[in-house]
C-alpha positions, 0 to 999 in steps of 0.5 A, spaced: 507 502 503 506 509 498 499 510 498 497 502 499 490 504 503 489 510 498 482 507 495 479 508 502 481 515 502 474 516 498 471 514 505 472 519 509 467 524 504 462 519 505 457 521 511 450 519 513 445 525 511 442 528 516 440 534 521 446 534 526 446 536 533 449 542 534 454 541 540 457 535 543 451 536 548 445 536 544 449 529 541 448 527 548 441 529 549 439 525 543 443 519 546 439 519 552 432 520 549 434 515 544 436 510 551 430 511 554 425 510 549 429 502 548 429 502 555 421 501 554 418 495 553 413 496 548 418 501 544 423 497 544 419 492 540 419 495 534 425 496 530 424 504 527 426 505 536 433 501 535 433 504 528 433 510 531 438 508 537 443 507 532 442 514 529 444 517 535 450 514 536 452 515 529 450 523 529 455 523 536 459 520 532 460 525 527 458 531 531 466 533 532 467 532 525 461 536 522 462 541 517 469 538 516 471 535 508 477 533 506 480 535 500 478 542 503 482 549 503 485 551 510 482 558 510 475 554 506 476 550 513 478 556 519 471 559 515 467 553 518 470 552 524 470 560 526 466 559 532 471 553 535 479 555 536 485 553 534 489 551 541 495 549 537 499 548 530 505 542 530 508 540 524 508 531 524 510 526 519 507 520 517 508 514 513 506 517 506 508 525 508 509 531 513 503 534 515 502 541 518 497 539 524 492 544 527 489 543 533 483 544 537 479 542 543 476 535 540 480 534 533 486 535 530 486 537 522 492 535 517 494 539 512 498 538 506 503 542 503 499 545 499 494 547 505 489 542 504 486 538 509 488 531 507 484 528 514 483 529 521 483 525 527 478 526 533 481 526 539 475 527 544 469 524 542 463 525 544 462 519 548 466 512 547 465 507 543 459 510 539 459 506 533 460 499 538 454 502 541 451 504 534 452 497 531 449 492 537 444 497 536 443 495 528 443 487 532 436 490 537 433 493 530 434 486 525 432 481 531 425 484 532 424 485 525 422 478 523 418 481 516 425 485 514 421 491 514 427 495 515 432 491 512 434 496 507 435 502 513 439 497 517 443 495 512 444 502 509 447 504 517 451 498 517 454 500 512 456 507 513 458 504 520 463 499 516 466 505 511 467 510 518 470 504 521 475 503 515 475 511 513 479 511 522 483 506 520 487 510 515 487 516 518 490 513 523 494 509 519 497 515 516 499 519 523 504 513 524 499 509 529 500 503 526 498 500 533 490 503 532 490 503 525 490 495 525 485 495 531 480 498 526 481 495 520 480 488 524 473 492 526 471 494 519 473 487 517 468 484 522 464 490 521 463 487 512 463 480 516 457 482 520 451 478 519 447 485 517 452 485 511 455 477 510 460 480 505 468 478 506 472 485 506 478 482 502 483 490 502 481 490 510 483 484 511 489 483 507 491 491 511 490 488 517 495 484 516 500 488 514 500 494 518 499 489 525 506 487 522 508 494 521 505 494 528 510 489 531 503 484 532 506 479 529 501 474 531 494 478 528 499 478 522 499 471 521 492 470 523 490 475 518 495 473 513 493 466 512 486 469 513 487 473 506 491 466 503 485 462 505 480 467 501 484 467 496 486 474 497 493 474 495 494 481 492 498 479 486 503 475 490 505 479 496 500 476 501 506 471 500 511 474 501 509 479 507 506 472 511 513 469 509 516 475 513 512 474 519 515 467 520 521 469 519 521 475 524 518 469 528 524 464 527 520 459 524 524 457 517 520 451 514 514 455 515 518 462 511 520 457 505 513 453 504 510 460 504 515 463 500 515 457 495 507 456 495 507 463 492 512 463 488 508 457 484 503 462 483 506 469 483 514 467 479 514 475 477 513 477 484 520 480 484 519 479 492 518 473 493 525 471 488 528 475 493 525 472 499 527 465 497 533 467 494 535 470 500 532 464 505 536 458 501 543 463 501 542 465 509 541 457 510 545 455 506 541 450 501 542 448 495 538 454 491 537 448 485 530 448 488 528 454 486 531 452 479 526 447 478 521 450 481 522 454 475 523 449 470 518 446 471 513 452 469 518 452 463 517 445 461 509 447 462 508 453 458 514 454 454 512 459 450 511 463 457 517 468 455 517 472 464 518 464 466 525 466 463 526 473 465 524 471 472 530 465 472 536 470 468 534 474 476 535 470 479 541 468 476 543 476 477 540 476 484 547 470 485 552 474 481 551 470 474 551 475 471 553 470 464 547 466 464 543 472 467 545 476 461 543 470 456 535 468 460 534 475 458 536 475 451 532 469 451 526 472 453 526 476 448 527 471 443 521 467 446 516 474 446 519 479 441 515 484 444 516 482 451 518 489 454 522 487 460 527 482 457 532 488 454 529 492 460 532 487 465 539 486 461 539 494 460 538 494 468 542 490 469 549 493 467 547 498 469 548 496 477 553 493 475 555 499 473 553 503 480 557 498 483 564 499 479 562 507 481 562 505 488 568 500 489 573 507 484 571 512 491 575 507 494 580 512 497 585 506 498 586 504 491 592 506 487 591 511 481 592 505 476 585 500 480 582 506 479 583 507 472 582 500 470 576 501 474 573 507 470 574 502 464 569 497 467 565 502 468 563 506 462 565 499 458 558 496 464 553 504 461 555 502 453 553 495 454 547 498 457 545 501 451 542 497 445 537 495 451 534 501 454 534 503 447 530 496 445 526 496 451 524 504 449 522 502 443 517 497 445 513 499 450 507 505 449 506 507 457 508 512 459 511 511 466 515 506 464 518 510 457 519 516 463 523 512 467 528 507 461 528 514 458 531 517 465 537 511 464 538 513 457 539 520 460 543 519 464 547 513 460 549 518 454 551 524 457 556 520 463 559 518 456 558 523 451 566 524 450 567 518 447 562 520 441 560 526 437 552 523 438 551 521 446 551 529 446 545 529 443 542 524 445 543 525 452 538 532 451 533 528 447 531 523 453 533 529 457 527 532 454 522 526 455 524 525 462 522 533 463 516 531 459 518 536 453 518 531 447 515 525 447 
């Protein structure tokens, strides 16, 4: 899930502009004052009273993180927190990387390898359920404001609550606390759906499903992946493949197959769906012909779509039929000479074959003759990969893809440098490209 949630990181620096309480005691006093006002029948009839209460709750929520901004250098953060003592330092590893954690009385600060604050976790809030209480106060404010005179303020504060929940969810995910993260992502989707906002939060609906599954909460993952599909939140097909994995984990083979087949029709190029289908057919001893039926139907409807033949080639590759795979990779290129993934797939297939042969050659039980034969097969597979990789390299303008192909070619030419005097120079050429020295 490498930075699949990265867009949410911007939320961490978003706060409502206000005069913050100096400490937890002041925040509690402000809450007490606002709650007393709301308990007064006359004042409770005014939306401003409830808005003030919501604001008090939000400011209390923000109080432990006052003057802390992710993206700030460690020394600057310490300057901001000069009146607070670091109680301990530890090293922690999360799903996105390792952190140095400095613990204070009410929060843990997570620094990356460069000494920059990535995020923080409040470990001792001023009070419990502050954002829930703020939401309730805003709902009350809306209910006593039939003319909508304060709608703009109420919506802005509810938006802020939503963003805070999403930010907290991301933070908990980054620590590896998937259970808490899933609950917070769920709360963020519910905040968006609150009548005050009345929005569909596509991203957090998907993240609720994704992280719920990581947390082992398959029932909630199932519920939210189904919501994703109902709302058309497909995530380029990953919603289908991920839901299928949930069904697979629950032992529901029929539902797993149905979801994969539905996803394959919509996203035939999604490799997770494709591999999921192939594995399903093989594990359950079902006829893989169904997969080819789906592909051939799609090809009949769109015969000039090179990607459909590329996908069929991938199926044959997964099934170990490299001969038919090669033909179909070549056919995708015939249909569209500018389709880079045809030659790229063909080159990768031969390269992967070489790696398989190399693994076999490391078996200590084989004879010298068998070893020498495998070495020759290894070199032959690498040589077959050269032409398609060179073609793919010439076709693409994508810098990242060009770099990946260059790495393949560098490795191949270096391995085969004794077979052809030009190969050593070509290896150096692609090495320079990989290192960014030559484009």
